[in-house]
C-alpha positions as CSV (number, residue, x, y, z in Angstrom):
1,M,23.6,5.0,27.9
2,I,20.1,3.6,28.5
3,P,19.9,-0.1,27.5
4,R,17.6,-0.7,24.5
5,P,15.0,-2.8,26.5
6,A,14.8,-0.1,29.1
7,L,14.5,2.6,26.5
8,A,11.6,0.7,24.8
9,A,9.9,0.4,28.2
10,I,10.2,4.1,28.8
11,T,8.9,4.9,25.3
12,L,5.8,2.7,25.8
13,A,5.2,4.2,29.3
14,L,5.3,7.7,28.0
15,A,3.0,6.8,25.2
16,A,0.6,5.3,27.7
17,L,0.5,8.8,29.4
18,G,-0.2,10.5,26.1
19,C,3.3,12.0,26.0
20,R,5.6,12.4,23.0
21,A,8.2,9.7,22.8
22,P,11.8,10.7,23.0
23,R,13.9,10.6,19.8
24,A,14.8,6.9,19.5
25,T,18.4,5.9,19.4
26,P,19.7,4.1,16.3
27,H,18.5,0.5,16.1
28,R,20.8,-2.5,15.5
29,L,20.9,-4.3,12.2
30,P,21.9,-7.9,11.6
31,P,25.4,-8.3,10.1
32,G,25.9,-7.8,6.4
33,V,22.6,-6.0,5.8
34,V,22.5,-3.2,3.2
35,P,21.2,-0.1,5.0
36,H,18.1,1.7,3.9
37,A,20.1,4.8,3.0
38,R,22.0,2.9,0.3
39,W,19.0,2.0,-1.8
40,E,16.2,4.4,-0.9
41,S,14.6,6.8,-3.4
42,R,13.9,9.0,-0.3
43,P,14.1,8.6,3.5
44,A,11.2,7.0,5.2
45,L,8.3,9.3,6.1
46,G,5.8,9.4,8.9
47,H,5.7,10.3,12.6
48,A,6.2,8.1,15.7
49,A,3.1,8.1,17.8
50,D,1.0,6.2,20.3
51,A,-1.4,4.7,17.8
52,T,-2.7,1.7,16.0
53,R,-3.6,0.9,12.3
54,R,-5.6,-2.0,11.0
55,N,-7.7,-3.1,8.0
56,K,-11.2,-3.8,9.0
57,R,-14.3,-5.3,7.3
58,A,-17.8,-4.1,7.9
59,G,-18.9,-5.5,11.3
60,D,-15.3,-5.5,12.7
61,S,-14.0,-3.3,15.5
62,L,-10.7,-1.7,16.3
63,A,-10.0,-1.2,20.0
64,F,-7.3,1.3,21.1
65,R,-6.9,1.9,24.8
66,D,-10.3,3.1,26.0
67,L,-11.8,3.7,22.5
68,T,-13.5,1.2,20.2
69,V,-14.2,2.1,16.6
70,T,-16.6,-0.3,14.8
71,V,-17.0,-0.3,11.0
72,L,-20.8,-0.6,10.6
73,A,-21.0,-0.4,6.8
74,T,-19.4,1.2,3.7
75,A,-21.2,3.0,0.9
76,V,-20.7,5.4,-2.0
77,D,-21.8,9.0,-1.5
78,S,-22.9,10.5,-4.9
79,S,-24.2,13.8,-3.5
80,G,-21.1,15.7,-4.3
81,A,-19.3,16.7,-7.5
82,R,-17.5,13.4,-7.5
83,P,-18.7,10.1,-5.9
84,A,-16.8,9.2,-2.7
85,D,-16.5,6.1,-0.6
86,V,-17.8,6.6,2.9
87,A,-17.7,4.4,6.1
88,R,-20.3,4.5,8.8
89,L,-18.4,4.2,12.1
90,R,-19.6,3.7,15.6
91,L,-17.4,5.2,18.3
92,A,-17.5,4.0,21.9
93,H,-15.6,5.5,24.9
94,G,-16.9,4.6,28.3
95,D,-20.6,5.4,28.3
96,A,-20.3,7.7,25.3
97,R,-21.5,6.5,21.9
98,E,-21.7,8.2,18.6
99,E,-22.1,7.2,14.9
100,R,-20.5,9.1,12.1
101,M,-20.4,8.9,8.3
102,V,-16.8,9.5,7.3
103,R,-15.5,10.0,3.8
104,E,-12.4,8.2,2.6
105,G,-9.3,10.3,3.4
106,A,-11.0,12.2,6.2
107,A,-9.9,12.5,9.9
108,F,-11.4,13.9,13.1
109,N,-10.8,14.2,16.8
110,W,-13.1,12.6,19.4
111,R,-12.5,12.4,23.2
112,G,-8.8,12.8,23.1
113,H,-8.3,10.5,20.1
114,H,-7.5,11.2,16.4
115,V,-9.3,8.9,14.0
116,A,-8.3,8.7,10.3
117,V,-10.1,6.8,7.5
118,V,-6.9,6.2,5.5
119,A,-8.6,4.2,2.7
120,I,-11.8,2.4,1.8
121,Y,-11.0,-0.3,-0.8
122,G,-13.8,-1.1,-3.2
123,P,-14.5,-3.9,-5.7
124,G,-11.5,-4.7,-7.9
125,E,-9.0,-3.0,-5.6
126,L,-6.3,-4.7,-3.6
127,G,-7.9,-5.3,-0.2
128,A,-11.5,-5.0,-1.5
129,G,-14.0,-4.7,1.3
130,L,-11.5,-3.4,3.8
131,V,-11.4,0.0,5.6
132,A,-7.9,1.1,6.6
133,L,-8.3,2.8,10.0
134,E,-5.7,4.7,12.0
135,V,-6.4,5.7,15.6
136,A,-4.0,7.6,17.8
137,A,-3.8,9.4,21.2
138,A,-4.1,13.0,20.0
139,A,-1.6,14.2,22.5
140,S,1.1,12.0,21.0
141,L,0.8,13.6,17.5
142,P,2.6,16.6,15.9
143,P,0.2,19.5,16.1
144,E,-0.3,19.7,12.4
145,V,-1.5,16.0,12.3
146,A,-3.7,16.3,15.4
147,A,-5.5,19.3,14.0
148,S,-5.9,17.9,10.5
149,D,-9.4,17.0,9.2
150,S,-7.6,15.0,6.4
151,A,-6.0,11.6,6.8
152,G,-3.3,12.8,4.4
153,G,-0.9,10.6,2.5
154,A,2.2,8.7,3.4
155,A,3.9,11.7,4.9
156,M,1.2,11.9,7.6
157,R,1.1,8.2,8.4
158,L,2.0,7.2,11.9
159,R,5.0,5.0,12.9
160,I,3.5,2.6,15.4
161,P,6.0,1.3,18.0
162,H,5.7,-2.4,18.8
163,R,7.5,-5.2,20.7
164,I,8.7,-8.1,18.5
165,S,7.0,-11.3,19.4
166,H,7.0,-13.3,16.2
167,V,9.3,-13.8,13.2
168,T,7.3,-14.0,10.0
169,L,8.2,-14.9,6.4
170,H,6.6,-13.2,3.4
171,H,7.3,-12.9,-0.3
172,T,6.6,-9.7,-2.3
173,G,4.4,-11.8,-4.7
174,D,5.4,-10.0,-7.8
175,A,3.6,-10.7,-11.1
176,R,6.8,-12.2,-12.5
177,T,9.6,-14.2,-10.9
178,L,12.8,-12.6,-9.9
179,Q,15.6,-13.1,-12.4
180,P,19.4,-13.0,-11.9
181,Q,19.7,-9.8,-14.0
182,D,17.1,-7.9,-12.0
183,D,18.3,-5.1,-9.9
184,V,16.8,-5.5,-6.4
185,P,17.4,-1.9,-5.2
186,T,15.4,-0.7,-8.2
187,K,12.6,-3.0,-7.2
188,L,12.7,-1.7,-3.6
189,R,12.5,1.8,-4.8
190,A,9.5,0.9,-6.9
191,L,7.9,-0.8,-3.9
192,Q,8.5,2.2,-1.7
193,S,7.0,4.6,-4.3
194,W,4.0,2.3,-4.9
195,G,3.4,1.9,-1.2
196,A,3.4,5.7,-0.7
197,S,1.2,6.6,-3.6
198,D,-1.2,3.6,-3.7
199,R,-1.4,2.5,-0.1
200,N,-0.4,5.6,2.0
201,W,2.5,3.6,3.6
202,W,5.3,5.7,5.1
203,D,7.9,3.1,3.9
204,V,8.2,-0.3,2.4
205,P,5.9,-2.7,4.4
206,Y,8.6,-5.2,5.5
207,H,11.6,-4.9,7.9
208,F,14.1,-6.9,5.7
209,L,14.0,-8.0,2.0
210,L,16.1,-10.5,0.2
211,G,17.4,-10.9,-3.3
212,L,18.4,-14.1,-5.2
213,R,22.0,-14.2,-4.0
214,G,20.9,-13.9,-0.4
215,D,21.6,-10.2,-0.3
216,V,19.7,-8.6,2.5
217,Y,18.3,-5.1,2.5
218,E,17.0,-3.1,5.4
219,G,13.3,-2.2,4.9
220,R,11.3,-0.2,7.4
221,D,12.8,0.3,10.9
222,W,12.0,-2.9,12.8
223,R,11.0,-0.9,15.9
224,Y,7.8,0.0,14.1
225,Q,4.9,-2.2,13.0
226,G,4.9,-3.3,9.3
227,E,2.0,-3.2,6.8
228,T,-0.3,-5.6,5.3
229,N,-3.0,-5.7,2.6
230,T,-4.9,-8.3,4.6
231,T,-6.7,-8.2,8.0
232,Y,-4.0,-9.7,10.2
233,D,-2.3,-7.6,12.8
234,P,1.3,-7.1,11.9
235,G,2.1,-5.6,15.3
236,G,4.8,-7.7,17.0
237,H,5.9,-9.3,13.8
238,F,9.5,-9.1,12.5
239,L,8.8,-9.2,8.8
240,I,11.2,-10.9,6.4
241,S,10.2,-10.8,2.7
242,V,11.8,-12.5,-0.2
243,V,11.6,-10.5,-3.4
244,G,9.9,-12.4,-6.2
245,N,7.0,-14.9,-6.5
246,Y,7.7,-18.1,-4.6
247,E,4.4,-19.6,-5.7
248,R,6.1,-19.9,-9.0
249,Q,9.9,-20.0,-8.3
250,E,12.1,-22.0,-6.0
251,P,14.2,-20.2,-3.4
252,T,17.9,-20.4,-4.0
253,P,20.2,-22.0,-1.4
254,E,21.7,-18.5,-0.7
255,Q,18.2,-17.2,0.1
256,L,17.4,-20.0,2.5
257,D,20.7,-19.4,4.3
258,A,20.0,-15.7,4.5
259,I,16.4,-16.3,5.8
260,A,17.8,-18.7,8.5
261,D,20.5,-16.2,9.4
262,L,17.8,-13.4,9.9
263,M,15.5,-15.7,11.8
264,A,18.2,-16.8,14.2
265,W,19.4,-13.2,14.7
266,A,15.8,-12.1,15.5
267,L,15.2,-15.0,17.9
268,R,18.4,-14.1,19.8
269,E,17.9,-10.3,19.6
270,F,14.3,-10.5,21.0
271,D,14.7,-13.6,23.2
272,L,12.0,-15.6,21.4
273,P,11.5,-19.4,21.2
274,L,11.6,-21.4,18.0
275,D,7.8,-21.8,17.9
276,R,7.5,-18.1,17.1
277,L,8.8,-18.7,13.5
278,G,6.0,-18.7,10.9
279,G,4.7,-17.5,7.6
280,H,2.1,-14.9,6.6
281,Y,-0.4,-17.7,5.9
282,H,-0.4,-18.6,9.6
283,Y,-2.1,-15.3,10.5
284,A,-4.3,-14.5,7.4
285,Q,-6.1,-16.2,4.6
286,T,-3.3,-15.9,2.1
287,G,-0.9,-18.1,0.1
288,C,2.0,-15.9,1.1
289,P,5.0,-16.6,1.2
290,G,4.2,-19.0,-1.8
291,Q,4.1,-22.8,-1.9
292,H,7.9,-23.2,-2.3
293,L,8.8,-21.2,0.8
294,R,5.8,-22.5,2.7
295,R,7.1,-26.1,2.1
296,R,10.4,-25.2,3.8
297,L,8.5,-23.9,6.8
298,E,6.2,-26.9,7.0
299,D,8.8,-29.7,6.4
300,G,11.1,-28.3,9.1
301,T,13.9,-27.2,6.8
302,L,14.1,-23.6,8.0
303,R,13.5,-24.6,11.6
304,R,16.5,-27.0,11.4
305,M,18.7,-24.4,9.8
306,V,17.8,-21.9,12.5
307,E,18.4,-24.4,15.3
308,E,21.9,-25.1,13.9
309,R,22.7,-21.4,13.9
310,L,21.4,-21.0,17.4
311,R,23.7,-23.8,18.6
312,R,26.8,-22.0,17.2
């Protein structure tokens, strides 16, 4: 059997050559985690590929290997039967340069790359002002995706392999606080469905999610990058999210124990130092994971709990 670190290195090397990655072996889960299959409304979607995906503002660029895509501006095209959001993109590859007007939901191939404008978020929408771009090596894609002139929905999104370098705490930020009588699997299924229909995500955005009693549920496969509604790069982040709104509610002792258990497991599993623990707010302009979890990060509570577990 190939050791997991070696398999990951082989997968990344093949991706660098524009080759399809081999089917990944099952990934390890921390002890006591409820597997994805036990709560899902459907299995995760998407295709593993040599790719990247980011949310970019006008004036920002996304670099992928030898291609740079810059969002120059966004506008509304009213020339068709229905108004459509469009993005003006500048493509740069070596000495080649080209500008294109690309409608929301469109995709195209350019110099061996597949570029998809997954979404353009307008005023009043979550992520307003951002363009969700996905760029891939065309040779790493299934033929039907590589040939498509449509970005498609969640089923066509790309699973982006990454190497864990940070352990990052989130909350789901629900409109209401999580109550003892709430059924967490039902909430996860709703999050999965909303992510697919409203955000074009191939699965829930986080790798692990927690209920009030410290029950831990597997989210998306941690071998692949998570999602964000902000501009930060979730690549390399092991995403732990606490279900509820921790701007308004205090975490339970059981939740803090479960967070510390997950953080300690991840630090060991990926051979990371303690200073790689953080919250979403460290990497983006956001209040996530809420003031009551943020306080436990800033006053050293969670760090001390993780250190104690690492000494065992």
